[in-house]
C-alpha positions, 0 to 999 in steps of 0.5 A: 202543612201539606203533609198534615193535610195529606195525613188527615186525608189518608186517615179519613179515607181509611176510616171511610174504607173501614166503615164501608167494609163493616157495612158490607160485611154479611150478617152471620145469619145470611147463610141460613136466610132464604127470604128477607124482604122488608115488605112481603106478601104470602099469597094463595096459602092455606091458613091454619091460624093457631086458634083452633079454627078450621083451615081457610083456603086461598088466603093472603098474609101481608108482612111489613117490618117483621109484623103481620099487617093483614090477613085477607082472602087472596080473591078479595084483595086485588092489589099488593102493597107498594114495593112488596115482594110477593111469594105465590105459595099455592098448595102450601099451608101456613101455621104459626111458629111453634111455642115450645114449652119444654125445650132443653139446650142440652142433650145426653152425652154418650159413652158413659163408662162402667160406674160413671155418671150420666152427664148432659152436654150443652147443645148451644150450636145444634139445639137452637138451629134445629128448633128453628128448622123444625118450626119452633120460633119461641122456646122455654128451656124448662130447666138449665144445666148451664144457665149463664151459657143459655143467657148468653145464647139468648143475647146473641140470638136476639142480637142477630148473631146466631140463628135460633128461636126466641128464648124464655130461659129457665133457671137452673133446676131447683132440686133437693137432696138425692138427685141422680144428676151430678150437674144439679145443685142440691138445695140445703133448705127452703132458705137456699131455694129462696136465695137461688130464685132471687139470684137467678131472677136478678141474672135475667132468667125468665122462669123456673123449674122445680125437680124430683127431690124437693121438700114441700117447704123448699117448693113453697119458698121457690114458688113464693120467690118466683111470684115475687119477681112476677115469674112463673114456675113449673115442675117435673115433680116426684117427691110432691104430688100434683094436687099438693103442688097445686095447693102450694101455688105452682103454675105448671106441671110437666109430663102429666100423669106419667110422673104424678106420684100422689097415687102411689101406695104408701107414698111418704111425705117429701119422698120420691118413690122413684120414676121407674117404680111409680111408672110401673105402678101407674101402668098396671094399676091406675084407672085414668077414668077413675074418681081419683084421677078425675078429682086431680084434674078438677083440682088442677083446673080450679087452681089454673095449673097448666100441663105441658104435654111431652108425648114425644119423650114418653113415647120412647119408653114404649117398644118400637116407637116411634116408627124407624122410618120417621127417625131417619132424618133426626138420626142424621143429626146425631154423632155416630156414637150418640146414634149408636147408643140411642139405637141400643137403648131403643132395642133394649126397650123393645125387648121388655113389655114396659112402657106401652100402656103408659103412653095410652094412659097419658094421652087419655089424661091429656084429653080429659084435662083439656075437656075439663077446661085445662090449659095444655101446652107442648114441648119435646124434652130432648133427653131420656136415652136420646133420640128425641131431637130438637125440632123433630121432636116438637113435630112428633109431639103434634102428631102424637096429640092427634093420635091422642084424639085431638083434631089437627087444628086443636093439636096445632093450637096446643103447640102454638097459642096455648104456650103463648097464652101461658107466657102472657105473650098471646098478644104478640105471638102464637097465632097468625093475626094482624099486629102479631110478630110474623112468626110463621111456618110454611108447610109443603102439605096440609096437616089438617088432612094428614098430620104428618105434613107438619114435618114438611117444613119448607120455610120458617119466618121469625119476625118476618125473616124467612129461614131455610130449614134444610140449611140449618139442619145440614149445618149441624149434621152429626153434631147432636150429642157433641155440641 
């Protein structure tokens, strides 16, 4: 009897010990978390709330259980909530967490051999950390090469096992015959497009993206099946022009005027004239202020088609842009080989007079689109020949929107609340207001005075947990282009 009791006692003691050890095990996010108080006050801040309103000085933001509970004047509020941790952030500026709408989880792989194929490596370690470090708290992946990986990554982020933004996982690229990308399935016909959408909607993706070589029938099938699942579909198109896509029912178009082929002379039905060919023609010939472009803008607005601004990637096709001093921090995240190939590509771009006018024309197009009532969003698209790095590229996109003629508060709204509005999540994210998720970026400067201050990210709150951007960036130094 005594032996049995002793055995039972030992078993119970062991279980209690194991349970205690499990409770004491640190969170996988702990190395990157700087603030994690359940009740928090961010005091004496400058507030740019994401709505496009003017900055508000000396404000107080109260947070409880991951939600914003109050936004008040710091002067008018004399007392703090009981047990709240108070952070005096005098001189700091708060903006909403960025809602990135073109944020891939892959990156171009270096060392393509002669006669080889261009490949993209999944960036499941580096991309989520860098997005979060850059202030992106919600990200649409806008096309996936490894959708199962992206879905599992979302699950682990949501479970608190990996750092990263909230993910809207876009399904695999919906691409037709003739694609340049070996990693993309080429759809056989409209029925294949419909089957693909149905399959991945059942697997859990929450958006879709059409690509360069689709036929109109294939795009229409993909749009109809996406909408049947109450999901939205965007497109980086070539074989189909913007106005035709709008008529077919597409929800969103990527990159803007730079990829619209409807103006190309002799454009054939369901055929892509080629990215470089079309871009060169737009640069030399297309009048952004002309009646054709104005009619396209009116048509897109009438069909409620949103545009995603990706100025950060379009800029890289212009000589000597972006400025090299601005690139130094992002370059440290690239593998040495990836950094070498980006700099080689940049040097090649600087030697040709291609790409300069297209950036100015795209900026003009985006301003006119917004002036006509269109919904403009933003994302960095970390692809091209490299160098556009998650997080850093999103900050650059905001700076370029200001260069395009938007005010700083307008540019911040484009990068935050507008994306949330498109996603149907503006009641919970996208601006700083009571009842919304505490997704907040703390900046060490005032972007309303100098937009480059969006780069001075000191703390990123996601659902009330404050992440340290420096630690996140350091954890993936020289890994972009590898993992």
